[in-house]
C-alpha positions in Angstrom: -28.2 -3.2 6.7 -27.5 0.5 6.3 -30.5 2.6 5.5 -30.0 5.1 2.7 -30.6 8.1 5.0 -27.5 10.2 4.0 -28.3 13.6 2.8 -24.8 14.5 1.7 -23.5 14.3 -1.8 -19.8 14.2 -2.6 -17.5 12.6 -5.2 -14.8 10.1 -4.3 -12.5 11.5 -7.0 -11.7 15.1 -6.4 -14.9 17.0 -7.0 -18.2 17.2 -5.2 -21.4 16.5 -7.1 -22.9 19.8 -6.2 -23.2 23.1 -8.0 -20.9 25.3 -6.0 -19.1 23.5 -3.2 -17.2 25.4 -0.5 -13.5 25.9 -1.0 -12.6 23.7 1.9 -14.7 20.9 0.5 -12.9 21.2 -2.8 -9.6 20.8 -1.0 -10.8 17.7 0.8 -12.0 16.2 -2.4 -8.7 17.0 -4.2 -7.0 15.1 -1.3 -9.5 12.3 -1.9 -8.5 12.2 -5.6 -4.8 12.1 -4.7 -5.6 9.2 -2.3 -7.3 7.3 -5.0 -4.5 7.9 -7.4 -2.0 6.3 -4.9 -4.3 3.2 -4.8 -4.9 2.6 -8.5 -1.6 0.9 -9.6 -1.7 -1.6 -6.7 -5.5 -2.1 -6.9 -5.2 -3.3 -10.5 -2.0 -5.4 -10.0 -2.0 -9.2 -9.8 -0.9 -9.0 -6.1 -2.3 -5.8 -4.5 -0.3 -4.2 -1.7 -2.8 -4.7 1.1 -1.1 -2.4 3.5 -1.0 0.5 0.9 -4.6 -0.1 -0.1 -5.9 -0.3 3.5 -4.0 2.9 4.5 -5.6 4.8 1.6 -9.0 3.3 2.1 -9.0 4.5 5.7 -8.0 7.9 4.6 -10.8 8.0 2.0 -13.3 7.0 4.6 -12.1 9.8 6.9 -12.2 12.4 4.1 -15.8 11.6 3.3 -16.8 11.9 6.9 -15.3 15.4 6.9 -17.5 16.5 4.0 -20.8 15.3 5.6 -21.8 18.6 7.3 -21.3 20.6 4.1 -23.8 19.1 1.8 -27.2 18.4 3.3 -29.6 19.4 0.4 -29.0 17.6 -2.8 -31.2 15.7 -5.3 -32.2 12.3 -4.3 -30.3 10.3 -7.0 -27.0 11.8 -5.8 -28.0 11.1 -2.2 -28.4 7.4 -3.1 -25.0 7.3 -4.9 -23.2 8.9 -1.9 -24.8 6.5 0.6 -23.9 3.4 -1.4 -20.4 4.8 -1.9 -19.9 5.1 1.8 -21.4 1.6 2.3 -19.0 0.0 -0.2 -16.0 1.8 1.2 -17.0 0.4 4.6 -17.3 -3.1 3.1 -13.9 -2.8 1.5 -12.3 -1.8 4.8 -13.9 -4.7 6.6 -12.9 -7.2 3.8 -9.3 -5.9 3.9 -9.2 -6.4 7.7 -10.2 -10.0 7.1 -7.4 -10.2 4.4 -9.9 -11.1 1.7 -8.0 -9.3 -0.9 -10.0 -10.2 -4.0 -13.4 -9.2 -2.5 -11.8 -6.1 -1.0 -10.6 -5.1 -4.5 -14.1 -5.7 -5.9 -15.6 -3.4 -3.2 -13.1 -0.7 -3.9 -13.7 -0.9 -7.7 -17.5 -0.7 -7.0 -16.9 2.4 -4.9 -15.0 4.1 -7.6 -17.7 3.1 -10.1 -20.2 4.9 -7.8 -18.0 7.9 -8.0 -18.3 7.9 -11.8 -22.1 7.4 -11.5 -22.2 10.5 -9.3 -20.5 12.5 -12.0 -22.5 11.2 -14.9 -25.7 12.2 -13.1 -24.9 15.9 -13.3 -23.0 15.9 -16.7 -20.4 18.3 -15.4 -16.8 18.4 -16.5 -13.8 19.8 -14.7 -10.1 19.1 -14.8 -8.9 19.0 -11.3 -5.7 17.0 -11.9 -2.9 17.7 -14.5 -1.0 15.3 -16.6 1.9 15.3 -14.2 -0.4 13.6 -11.6 -0.9 10.6 -13.8 2.4 10.3 -15.6 3.3 7.1 -13.7 0.1 5.3 -14.7 -0.2 3.3 -17.9 -2.6 4.5 -20.6 -5.5 2.4 -19.3 -5.3 3.5 -15.7 -4.7 7.1 -16.9 -8.0 6.8 -18.8 -9.8 5.4 -15.8 -8.5 8.1 -13.4 -9.5 10.8 -15.9 -12.9 9.2 -16.3 -13.4 9.0 -12.5 -12.3 12.6 -12.0 -14.7 13.8 -14.8 -11.8 14.9 -17.1 -13.6 13.2 -20.0 -11.6 14.7 -22.9 -8.4 13.4 -21.4 -10.1 10.0 -20.7 -11.1 9.6 -24.3 -7.5 10.5 -25.4 -6.0 7.9 -23.0 -8.5 5.2 -24.0 -7.6 5.8 -27.6 -3.9 5.5 -26.8 -4.6 2.4 -24.8 -6.3 0.7 -27.8 -3.2 1.4 -29.9 -0.9 -0.2 -27.3 0.4 -3.7 -26.9 -0.8 -4.1 -23.3 -4.5 -4.9 -23.9 -6.8 -7.4 -22.4 -10.4 -8.3 -23.3 -11.7 -7.1 -20.0 -10.0 -3.7 -20.3 -11.1 -3.4 -24.0 -14.7 -4.0 -23.0 -14.6 -1.4 -20.2 -12.8 1.1 -22.4 -15.5 1.0 -25.1 -18.3 1.1 -22.5 -16.7 4.2 -21.0 -16.5 5.8 -24.4 -20.2 5.1 -25.0 -21.2 6.5 -21.6 -19.0 9.7 -22.0 -20.4 10.6 -25.4 -24.0 9.3 -25.2 -24.8 9.9 -21.5 -22.6 12.7 -20.2 -22.2 14.7 -23.5 -25.8 13.5 -24.5 -24.6 13.4 -28.1 -25.5 10.1 -29.9 -24.0 11.4 -33.2 -20.6 12.1 -31.5 -20.8 8.8 -29.7 -21.3 7.0 -33.0 -18.5 8.9 -34.7 -16.0 8.2 -31.8 -16.9 4.5 -31.6 -16.5 4.0 -35.3 -13.0 5.5 -35.1 -11.9 3.5 -32.1 -13.5 0.2 -33.3 -10.8 -0.1 -35.9 -8.6 -1.5 -33.1 -10.9 -4.5 -32.7 -10.8 -7.6 -34.9 -13.5 -7.3 -37.5 -14.6 -10.9 -37.2 -15.0 -10.8 -33.4 -18.3 -10.9 -31.4 -17.2 -7.7 -29.7 -16.8 -5.9 -33.0 -20.4 -6.8 -33.9 -21.5 -5.8 -30.4 -20.1 -2.3 -30.8 -21.6 -2.2 -34.3 -25.1 -2.6 -32.8 -24.4 0.3 -30.5 -23.5 2.4 -33.5 -26.6 1.4 -35.4 -28.8 2.5 -32.5 -26.9 5.7 -32.1 -27.1 6.6 -35.8 -30.8 5.9 -36.0 -31.7 8.0 -32.9 -29.3 10.8 -33.9 -31.0 11.0 -37.3 -34.5 11.3 -35.8 -34.4 12.0 -32.0 -38.1 12.9 -32.0 -39.3 9.6 -33.4 -41.9 7.6 -31.5 -39.3 4.9 -30.9 -36.8 7.4 -29.4 -36.4 8.2 -25.7 -34.7 11.5 -26.5 -36.0 15.0 -26.2 -39.1 14.2 -24.0 -40.5 17.4 -22.7 -41.6 16.1 -19.3 -41.2 13.3 -16.8 -44.7 12.1 -17.6 -43.9 11.9 -21.3 -40.7 9.9 -20.6 -42.6 7.7 -18.1 -45.3 7.0 -20.7 -42.6 6.1 -23.2 -40.9 3.7 -20.8 -44.2 2.1 -19.8 -45.8 1.8 -23.2 -43.4 2.1 -26.2 -40.2 0.8 -24.7 -41.4 -2.8 -23.8 -42.5 -3.3 -27.4 -39.3 -1.8 -28.8 -36.9 -3.7 -26.7 -38.6 -7.0 -27.6 -37.3 -6.5 -31.1 -33.7 -5.6 -30.1 -30.6 -7.5 -29.4 -29.0 -7.1 -25.9 -26.2 -4.9 -27.4 -28.8 -2.6 -29.0 -30.8 -2.4 -25.7 -27.6 -1.5 -23.9 -27.2 1.6 -26.1 -30.8 2.5 -25.6 -30.5 2.2 -21.8 -27.5 4.5 -21.7 -29.5 7.2 -23.5 -32.5 6.5 -21.3 -30.4 6.9 -18.2 -29.1 10.2 -19.6 -32.6 11.5 -20.0 -33.6 10.3 -16.5 -30.7 12.1 -14.9 -31.4 15.2 -16.9 -34.9 15.4 -15.4 -33.7 14.4 -11.9 -31.1 17.1 -11.8 -33.9 19.6 -12.1 -36.2 17.9 -9.6 -34.5 17.7 -6.3 -37.9 17.2 -4.8 -41.5 16.9 -6.0 -44.0 14.4 -7.3 -41.8 13.3 -10.2 -38.9 12.0 -8.1 -40.4 8.6 -7.3 -40.9 7.9 -11.0 -37.4 8.9 -11.8 -35.9 6.8 -9.0 -37.9 3.8 -10.1 -36.8 4.0 -13.7 -33.2 4.7 -12.7 -33.3 1.5 -10.6 -34.6 -0.4 -13.6 -32.0 1.1 -15.9 -29.1 0.4 -13.5 -30.3 -3.2 -13.2 -30.3 -3.6 -16.9 -26.9 -1.9 -17.5 -24.8 -2.8 -14.5 -26.5 -5.6 -12.6 -24.4 -6.3 -9.5 -27.0 -8.2 -7.6 -28.0 -6.9 -4.2 -25.1 -4.5 -3.7 -26.0 -2.1 -6.4 -27.3 1.4 -7.2 -30.6 -0.2 -8.2 -31.2 -1.2 -4.6 -30.3 2.2 -3.4 -32.7 3.9 -5.8 -35.5 1.6 -4.7 -34.9 2.1 -1.0 -34.9 5.8 -1.5 -38.1 5.6 -3.5 -39.9 3.6 -0.8 -38.6 5.3 2.3 -38.7 8.8 0.9 -42.1 8.5 -0.9 -44.1 5.8 0.9 -47.5 7.1 -0.2 -46.7 7.6 -3.8 -48.1 5.0 -6.2 -44.6 4.3 -7.5 -43.5 3.1 -4.0 -45.5 -0.1 -4.8 -43.7 -0.5 -8.1 -40.4 0.1 -6.3 -41.2 -2.6 -3.8 -42.1 -5.1 -6.5 -38.8 -4.3 -8.2 -37.0 -4.7 -4.9 -38.6 -8.1 -4.2 -37.5 -9.3 -7.7 -34.0 -8.0 -7.0 -33.8 -10.0 -3.8 -35.2 -13.1 -5.4 -32.8 -13.1 -8.3 -29.8 -12.1 -6.1 -30.1 -15.0 -3.8 -31.5 -17.8 -6.0 -29.4 -20.6 -7.4 -29.4 -24.2 -8.4 -30.0 -25.2 -4.8 -33.0 -22.9 -4.4 -33.5 -19.4 -2.9 -31.6 -18.6 0.3 -32.1 -15.0 1.4 -29.9 -13.9 4.3 -31.7 -13.0 7.5 -30.7 -9.3 7.4 -31.8 -9.0 3.8 -35.2 -10.6 4.5 -35.6 -8.3 7.5 -34.9 -5.3 5.4 -37.4 -6.4 2.8 -40.0 -6.9 5.5 -39.3 -3.5 6.8 -39.8 -1.9 3.4 -43.1 -3.9 2.9 -44.4 -2.5 6.2 -43.6 1.0 4.9 -45.5 0.5 1.7 -48.3 -1.5 3.3 -48.4 -0.4 7.0 -50.3 -2.7 9.4 -53.7 -1.6 10.4 
């Protein structure tokens, strides 16, 4: 099990998640973006070209290693994202070597998703690739590439074009609308704009479908919070980490008990936006463990991918980086729950040896033997 001890923050898709990266690092990351672009069509095809994907995976792994010396002091949330990104790329290469194509594809998609998470953490936007770069992609993949390279305006345009096309699938539709929610509500931090955009794009969905109603519940939450962001039921506009922490500990459990899953989803996106807002201004200090804990909880709620997830990364960073903080105990409890749920099934709970060993190690950090 890899420990999350990386202290480097980069993006897989053309731009580093740092305020002012060195020019040579920008060049490396543009190369990484080009490498990812070569992979996308095959990655999403029914029969991926294993040789092409493996060649480019190996190059991505090499490029990230080259950036390591340049970024040693970044905020902890981005450190977690980078560490897991490297881990998932390593997993993908190993799976590709074993010729397990489907699992390899899943690991690569997870890695690219971590790239997007790195970008949404800092809410920055920059167009590093022109239209000519993506002209051979279909509208959906163009939207994905623009999203992953933080060209959010182009991504929204391409998703809109995709929804008007004849080459749609339910899975792609779901991802497209979720991306639109994240871009507007989390990155732009504008629930009113998110609502307006979703209302316009929802016309492409059948009005009697469950998905149409699901989006409608997002819109209802966004409209309500945009109208009164300072309400007691709102997570928006909190003036301090302590204030947001009190809200999540006290008000939020009561509020979420009255909401549908779709409505909770919209809330969680906005909550995550607020957490990243505070974390971006707190690269160290007493508030970081609280933020890592709640980011882990929000990631579990929004994008639960069992043990291989950002949630695990945040929890390990919380425990290892802040073992004496009271929130280390809460992070351990969350971690124990994550392991239990991840490895439980109809035949019982079967935790792999290395996972149990890692859990025991974290327990000793929080509760050292006397």
